[in-house]
N, C-alpha and C positions, 0 to 999 in steps of 0.2 A: 547365537550370535549371529552367526554366518548368514541364515536365515532371512533378517532382520536387512541383511544391505544386499540380500541378494532379490527380494522382493522389492527392493527400490528399486534397481536396475533398468527397469521397462521405462519407470517412472521421470528417471535422469536422461536418457535417452529422449524422452520424447515432450518431454516436460524441462529444459534445460534451468529456467528459473519462472520464478513468480513476478507479478505485476499487484504492489501493495497499494492500495488506495488510503487513507485517512481523511473519514469527517469530520465538519466544522467543531462535532460534539464530541472527540476521541475516540469515536471507534474506526477500527481497520478490519479494509476486508483484502483477502489475499485472493489472487486470479490467477487460476494453474489455466488458462484457457488465454487465448486473444479478446482481447476486449475491445470495443472503439467507445473513446469520450461518448458521445451519441448516448447510447446504452446509457450510462450511468445519469446523463443528464437527463433522459427520461424519465428514470425511474426517480429522480431527487431533483422536480422543478424548482426553479429560480434556486439552479445552484448551477454553478462549473467548475471546469477538470482542470488543475495549472499542475506543471509537475514543478518538486519542488526543487532543484537547481535553479530554478530560473526566477527563483524570488531573490531579491537584493534590495536591503533596504534602501529608500529615496528614489525607488524607482519605479514605475506602473504596473500593476499586476497583469499581463498577461494569460487569457487561456490558452489552453492547446482548443484545437478544432474538433468538428464535433463532428466530423469524418475519420480524424486520427486514428490509428489504430496506436493504443497505450503501451512503450515498449519495455519488453521484462528487464527484471532488474534498475526497473526503478521504482521510486516513491512519487505518488500524484495526493495533491491535497482538492477534497469537494468542498467549495466554499459557497458560502451567500452571494450571491449576483451584485450587493449593492457595494462588496468590493474590487467587483470588477474595473479594470482599469484605474482604478483608485493608488494612491500612491503608497508604497507598502512603510510601516513603520514600526521603531527597532520593537516596542510594544508588541505588535501584533505577529512579528517575527518571531520575537519573544516564545510568545503563548503556542504559536504552530510546531514551533522548535520542541516548546514542553509538552505537546501534545503526543508529535511525533515519538519523541525518548518512549514514554510512557508506555504507548500503544507498541512497540518497536521492544519492546524493556516486556513486558507482560507475555508478547505471543512466544520467545522462547524462552518462557518458565511452563509451555504445553509440550515442548519437545526436549527431553533428558539426551535422547540419543544425539542430538545436536553439539551437547558438551565433550560427549563423547568422541564422534565424528562430524563436525563443525561442516565442511563442505557436503556431507550426503543428508546432513541435517536440512540444509538450505531446500534441497530437493525434493526428500522423502517427506516433509511434513503431512501433506498432504496430498497421500499419489491416487485416492479414487473420488476426488470430489474437484467442482471447478471452481469454487470458493470458498472461503472459511474469515464467519465475522468474527471479529471480540467486540464485546459492549462495551461501551466508556463505563456502567453502573459494577464491570468485574474486575474494574482495576481497582488495587488497593494501596 
């Protein structure tokens, strides 16, 4: 058991947190490396990146700029372009909240270590990879 925590120590020091991106279809990608919004938008044409805490019912949806580095410890949504600058409705926010809670709950089921050591679980989940994807079809 001590070896598991020790093997995570370099990961904790070099990657203090992750960037989580939730796709409109419910997939969650977790990045342990720095990533710009432009990288996601190039890979997913017709979509834009928005920081989750900026979403408020009745306000317009503003995406992050393409050259912006996504901040660690934040959750971002990758949304279709037709939602850019539209007014967020309660139904849309509820749908995004539901997808996010399911994806984040599903993510936790992959790492029992985080139930024993919650702080280390966040940092040690994928120490040797740059990103990890959870498909929405895998959600139960």
